[in-house]
C-alpha positions in Angstrom: 0.7 173.7 180.7 1.5 176.7 182.6 1.2 176.5 186.3 -1.7 179.0 187.2 -3.5 176.7 184.4 -2.9 173.6 185.8 -3.8 175.5 189.6 -7.1 177.0 188.3 -8.1 172.7 186.8 -7.2 171.7 189.8 -9.6 173.5 191.8 -12.2 172.9 189.2 -11.1 169.2 190.2 -11.6 169.5 193.9 -14.9 171.3 194.0 -16.6 169.1 192.2 -15.2 165.5 194.2 -16.4 167.1 197.2 -20.2 167.6 195.3 -20.2 164.0 194.2 -19.3 163.2 197.8 -21.7 165.2 199.5 -24.2 164.3 196.7 -23.0 160.2 197.9 -24.1 161.3 201.4 -27.1 162.7 200.4 -25.9 165.8 202.4 -27.9 169.3 199.8 -26.5 171.5 202.5 -22.6 170.6 202.0 -23.6 170.3 197.9 -25.1 173.3 197.2 -21.9 175.3 199.5 -20.2 174.6 197.1 -22.3 176.1 194.6 -23.4 179.7 193.7 -26.1 181.5 194.3 -26.7 182.2 190.7 -25.9 178.3 189.7 -28.2 176.4 186.9 -28.4 173.1 187.0 -29.9 170.7 184.0 -30.8 167.4 184.4 -31.4 164.9 182.3 -35.1 164.5 182.4 -37.4 164.8 181.3 -36.3 163.6 178.3 -34.6 164.6 175.3 -33.6 168.3 176.7 -34.4 168.0 180.9 -35.6 170.7 182.9 -33.4 173.4 183.4 -33.6 174.9 187.2 -32.0 177.8 188.2 -30.7 180.1 191.1 -29.3 178.1 194.6 -32.4 177.6 196.1 -34.3 176.8 193.1 -31.9 173.8 192.8 -31.6 173.0 196.6 -35.3 171.8 196.1 -35.3 170.3 193.4 -31.7 168.0 195.3 -34.0 167.1 198.3 -36.9 166.4 196.2 -34.4 164.0 194.2 -33.3 161.4 197.2 -36.9 161.7 198.8 -37.5 159.7 195.9 -33.9 158.2 195.1 -32.9 157.1 199.3 -30.2 154.8 197.9 -28.8 157.0 195.1 -25.4 156.2 194.8 -22.6 158.0 191.9 -19.8 156.1 191.0 -16.9 158.5 189.4 -15.8 156.5 186.2 -13.7 159.4 184.7 -13.3 163.1 185.6 -10.6 165.8 184.2 -11.0 169.4 183.5 -9.7 172.3 181.7 -9.7 175.9 182.8 -13.3 176.3 185.0 -14.8 173.3 183.1 -15.5 169.8 184.2 -16.4 167.3 182.8 -17.2 163.9 184.9 -17.9 160.3 183.2 -20.4 158.6 185.8 -22.7 155.9 186.5 -25.6 156.2 188.8 -27.2 153.4 190.6 -30.5 153.1 192.4 -32.8 150.7 194.4 -36.3 151.3 193.4 -39.5 150.7 195.4 -39.6 147.9 193.9 -35.9 146.9 195.8 -34.6 146.2 192.0 -30.8 148.3 191.4 -30.7 150.2 188.1 -27.8 152.3 186.8 -27.3 155.1 183.8 -24.3 155.9 182.3 -23.8 159.3 181.7 -21.5 163.3 181.5 -21.8 165.9 184.0 -20.3 169.4 181.9 -19.1 171.6 185.5 -17.8 175.2 185.1 -16.0 176.0 188.2 -15.1 179.9 189.2 -13.8 181.1 192.4 -14.5 178.0 194.6 -18.0 177.5 193.4 -20.3 175.5 190.7 -21.4 178.4 188.5 -22.8 174.9 185.7 -23.4 172.0 185.9 -25.4 170.1 183.0 -25.5 166.6 182.6 -26.6 164.0 180.1 -27.3 160.1 180.1 -27.0 157.5 177.9 -30.3 155.7 176.9 
């Protein structure tokens, strides 16, 4: 692989890893610093296609509501790899519900990163 391609892949993966670190801190402002103004996020719910959120303000609102509803949310990265402006992250999402029961689902996010910012985050889940 040529050095220019490798640096683009490494850069995309660094952005996605930093985004996930901010997610695990529930730092919405930190997450959104890594997303473009015209970002698009496709959620896993509702099944089967998930809802689409477009634009930084709308995506910010989604994450704020998400962490209010799931204050124990945590993503463990199982695998991450990239090619060009695309980065794929296989993950396990863990939470604790209102009754104190732990739960988890596994899935994959497909990111598109350009100029150091996430343009797209498409999430897919098992089950």
